[in-house]
N, C-alpha and C positions, 0 to 999 in steps of 0.2 A: 212587801212581805205577804205572802199568800195567807188569806183567812183573816188578816188584821183589818179591823174596822177603824178608819180614820175619822176624826171629828173635824168639821169645818172650823178654821181659824180665821178670826176676824182681825183685819189690819185697818186702823184708822190713820189716814194720812192729813197731817194738820197743815192747812195753807195759811201761813201769816202773811200780813201785808208786805209787798215787794218780794214775794216768794220767787226764787229762781225757778223758771219753768222747767229746765232740764232735771233738777233735783226733785222737783214735784212729780215728774213723769216717771222717773226711775223706779220707785217702788210700786207705782200703778201698774206699769207694764210688766215688770218681773213678777209680781204676785199674781196678777190676774191671768197670766199665761201659764201658771204652774198647775200641773195636772198630777193627780194621784195615779197610782198603778191600775185602778179601775176605770180611769178615764174621767173622773169627777174633778171639778176644780177644788184645788188645795186651800184657797183663801177667798174670803169675801172682803172687798176693799171698799171703805167709806172715805171720801174726800170731805174733810170738815174744815170750817172756818168760824172766826168769832162773828163776822158780820155777813150779811146776804151777799155783798159784793166785795171781793178782794182784789187789791192791785197786784198783778203779776207782770209789771214792767210794760211790755208792748201790748198787752190786752188785759181785760178785767175778767175775773173768774167768779162764777156763781156756783158755790159749792152746795151740794144736796143736802149736807148735814151741818148742823151747827156744833157747838163745842160739846153738846150732850152726846154726839157721835163717838166721844171718847170713852163714855161709859160702857162697860161690858165688853170692850175691845180686848183682844189677847195681846196686840201689839200697837203702839203708837209710834208713827215715824214723823219727825220734824225735819222737813227739808230746809235747805239754806235760804237765806234772804240777801237782797242786794245791800241792805244796811244792817250789819250784824249788830251795830250798837244802838239800834232802835229800842226804845223802852218796851218792856214787855208788859202788857196790860195785866191788871190784877186778875181779871176773868181767866185769861189764858193760863197764867202762873197757877191759879187755884186749880184749873182743870187738869194740868199735868201732874201737879203734886198729888191730887185726889186719885188720879190713875196709878201713880207710883204706890200710894199707900194701899190700893186695892190689889197689887202685885203684878200690874200690867207690865209688859216689857216695853221699854221706851228707847228708840234709836234715833240718833240724828244723822243727817247727811251733810257734809261739807260746813258751811258757816251755820247750820242749824244747831251746831254745838253751843253757839252763843245764847240763844234764847233758852236752850236747856240748861245751861250754867246759870243763867239769870234766876231760875227757879231754886237754885241751891242744891239740886239733886245730884250734881257732879262734885260737890264739895268733898275733898279727900280722895277723890278717884282719879285714876289715869284716864286721859281722854286725848283725842286727836281732832284736828280740822284740816281745812286746806292749808298747805304749808306756808303759803303767803299771809295767812291770818294768824299763824301760830303764836307769834310774839304778842300780837294784840290780845289774843285769848289770854295768855299768861299774865299780862300786864292788867287786864280788866278783871280777870278771876283768879286771884293769887292763891286760892284755896284748891284750884285744880291743878293736878299734875298733868301738864301738857306734854305730849310726845308727838313731834312733827314728822318722825321718821317712819311711821308705819301706815298702813292703808286703813285700818280700823282697829278699835279696842273693844273687847268684850268684857264687861265687868260682871256679866251674869244678867242682872235685870236691866242695867243701862249700858247702851252701846253707842259708840260714836265713830264716824268715818271721816276720812280725808275727802278731797275735792272730786267731783265729777265722777269718773268710772268706778272710783272706790266705793260709791253708794251701791253699785251693782255687786261688788265684792261682798259687802255687808249683807245685802239682801240674800244672796246665795248662801252666805254662812247661816243666816237665820232659817232658811228653807231646810238646810242640811240638819240643823238642830231640831227643827219641827218634824221633819218626815224622813230623814235619812239620806244616804248617799244617792240612791238611784233617782229619787224625785229631784234632788238638787242637780243631778247630772243632766237630766232632761230640761230643767229650767235653764242651766247654763248653756246648753246646746241651742235653745230657742233664743236666748240672749246674744248668741254669737260671741260668747266670752272665751278668750284664749286660756289655754292651760297655765301659761307662765307669761306675765307680763314684764317689759322691760321698764326701767325708770329708777332703779336704786332703791325702791322702797320695799321693805320686808312685807311679806304676806304670809299669813298662817295657813290659810286655806288655799288650795289650788284647784282650779276648776276641772270638772271631770271629762271634758271633751276638748281635745285639741282641734284646731280648725280643720274641718273636712268640708270643702265647698261642694255644694250639691250641683250635680250636673257638669262639673268641670271634667276635663281630660284626665285628671289625676284621681278621680273618685274610685275607679276600680283598683288602682295601685294602693291607695290609701286603706281600702278595705282589706286587701292582702296583707299589707303591713300590720294591720290591727289583728289579724288572725295569726300572724307569725311572730309576735313580740318575743317569744322565747328563743327564737333562732339567733345565732351568731351572724347578724347581717352586715355586710359590708357595703359601701357606696356602689361598688361594682356589682354585687349581688342584686342590689334594687334596681340598678340601671339595666342589668341583664333581663330581669323579670319583665320590666316595662318595655324592653325592646328598643332602648334609645341609648345614646351615649351618656356618660356621666355628666358631661358639660351641659347637655340639654336637660337632663334631669334636674340639675341644680337651678338652672335658669326657670324652668317651669314651677319648681317648688317655691322659688322666690316670688314668681309672679302670682301664684295661685293661693299660697299659703302664708307668705310673708317671712318664712323661715327656710332653713336647709333640710334636706332629707334626714340626716342624722340627728339634728335637733328636734325635729317632728317625732322621729322615733323614740328618742329619750323622754319626751313629754308624754307620748302615749304609754310608754312603759311605767313612768311614775303614776299616771292616771290609774292604770291597771292595778299598781302596787297599793295605791290608796283603797281602792275597792276591796282588795283582799285583806288589807289590815282592818278595814271596817267589818268584813262580813265573815271572816274565818279566824280560826285559831292557829293558823300555820305559823311557824317561827319566822322571824325576819329574814334569816338565812335562806329558808325555803321559798319565801315570797320573792327575794331578790333573784334566785335562779329562775323561778316561774317566769318572771317578766324579762328575762334576757341579760341579766348582769352577770359578768363572769366571775365576780368575787363579792362577798358580803361587804368588804370595804368599799368597793366601787359603788354599790348600790346605796349604802348609807351615805356616802359623800354626794352622790348626785341627788339623793332624796332631800337631803338637807339643804343643798344649794338651791333646789327647786322650790321647796315649801318653807324653808326657813327653821324647820324643826327635824328632829331624828324621827325614824320610823317608830320607835317606841313611843316617843312623846305623842306623835300623831294618833297612834293606836289608843292611848289613854284618853285622849281628848274626844275621839270620834267613834270608838267601837261601841 
């Protein structure tokens, strides 16, 4: 937003013993690569640990911050650990509870939900974790409402995510809440996150950039599609513009984007619709037409299938 002054947001990533390296690196990478419209970094990231040296499985981690690094942070992220049932030390428990009392946003990734639940901060709340550990979480913490069928749960101050890449979904969701759609879109592109992921899990947020491989033979065509989303394009139209057969077009799309031309087009249209729902007051019907859907019903159906919510619900959440 032109003329708007953004304040630096501090994220403290808490490395517990037996921290899962992938879960630890996810928030570090996503947040440190986030840039504001003026080019400044959006986040300062602190890696914190209880002790000077932390077991990270195949290596040891020396965190530059102790538990005091949680103080004053805007967000605390708790990555997963290899042993989710490991006892939580009183010092870590107290530090997390103190952060919550100060109003700090606290998020967990994968099995990081277990130590977060051990603080009591999830009691009475809906939460998720890796699907393979969902039953264990429910049995261990019966006061937590466990939902294994979603990628993440946002309770406002307390957030939890499922396994692996769902941590990226959650980080991008927080970026959108902090800085808006455009900054989150750029972070999604840098993280090479697809607009719509397969796997049967519902996701509320859909990433703002469909796969656009830099330097590929499809790059000019994808740019043309992006500029002509409102047109009623058929597979034959796209192939004709590219100067190749439809069969070759489909094969190249599969090879370079992992999807079909029309699926890519649908995703790009939904991405543009998200931006318009967030940044304009246009009616849902008008937005559907602007992004190339032939009828409001077709737009609503595709939008809900892709995002899990209706256009109206999406606008209420993110406008």
